[in-house]
C-alpha positions as CSV (number, residue, x, y, z in Angstrom):
1,M,70.3,115.4,214.7
2,I,73.4,116.3,216.7
3,Y,75.1,119.7,216.7
4,A,78.6,120.2,218.0
5,A,79.6,123.8,219.0
6,V,83.3,122.8,219.0
7,P,84.3,121.1,215.8
8,F,87.3,119.2,217.0
9,H,85.7,116.4,219.1
10,R,87.7,113.3,219.4
11,S,86.7,110.6,216.8
12,T,85.5,108.4,219.7
13,V,82.7,110.7,220.5
14,F,81.3,110.5,216.9
15,Q,82.0,106.7,216.7
16,D,80.0,106.2,219.9
17,L,77.1,108.3,218.6
18,L,77.1,106.6,215.2
19,Q,77.0,103.1,216.9
20,K,74.1,104.1,219.1
21,A,72.3,105.2,216.0
22,G,72.7,101.8,214.4
23,C,75.7,102.6,212.0
24,K,78.5,100.2,211.5
25,V,81.9,101.6,212.3
26,L,84.4,100.0,210.0
27,N,87.5,101.7,211.4
28,N,88.1,102.6,215.1
29,A,91.2,104.7,214.2
30,P,90.9,108.4,213.6
31,D,91.3,108.0,209.8
32,A,89.1,109.2,207.0
33,T,87.1,106.2,206.0
34,F,84.4,106.0,203.2
35,S,82.5,102.9,202.3
36,S,80.0,101.9,199.5
37,D,78.6,98.5,198.5
38,E,81.7,97.9,196.3
39,F,84.6,99.8,197.8
40,I,86.2,101.1,201.1
41,V,88.6,104.1,200.8
42,L,91.0,104.6,203.8
43,H,93.2,107.5,204.3
44,T,95.6,107.8,207.2
45,G,98.0,110.5,208.3
46,T,99.4,108.6,211.2
47,G,99.8,105.0,210.0
48,G,100.3,101.9,212.0
49,K,98.2,98.8,212.7
50,R,94.5,98.9,211.9
51,G,91.6,96.5,212.2
52,L,89.2,97.3,209.5
53,H,85.8,95.7,210.1
54,L,84.2,94.6,206.8
55,K,80.4,94.4,206.3
56,N,80.6,90.6,206.1
57,G,81.7,90.5,209.8
58,K,85.4,89.7,209.0
59,T,88.2,91.9,210.4
60,L,91.0,92.9,208.1
61,E,94.4,93.5,209.8
62,L,96.4,96.2,208.0
63,E,99.8,97.7,208.7
64,L,99.9,101.2,207.1
65,P,102.6,103.7,206.5
66,K,102.6,107.1,208.0
67,I,100.7,108.8,205.3
68,A,98.7,106.5,203.0
69,T,95.4,106.1,201.0
70,K,94.1,102.6,200.2
71,L,91.2,101.6,198.0
72,L,89.9,98.2,199.1
73,D,87.3,95.8,197.8
74,A,84.4,96.1,200.4
75,R,83.6,92.3,200.2
76,T,87.1,90.8,200.4
77,G,89.3,93.6,201.8
78,K,91.6,93.0,198.8
79,E,93.6,96.0,197.9
80,V,92.5,97.6,194.5
81,L,94.7,100.8,194.6
82,A,97.2,102.3,196.9
83,K,99.0,105.6,197.3
84,D,101.8,105.4,200.0
């Protein structure tokens, strides 16, 4: 278990800890990303180019607007629903 006294660490600190614990990091950008067996939800406040690493090993290249939420199929990366 890891405790952080200061809640605003850079996302890279947590990504590094998660990778060392054996977790797969799907999105290296500081976005909110949730994944299940069927779906990936991605929300960004900054937008731009993203490389989303799917569980099947493929990398999906995305260009996102400044504020966006995407619901993607976790297997194919195909967009199911978007809110731009």
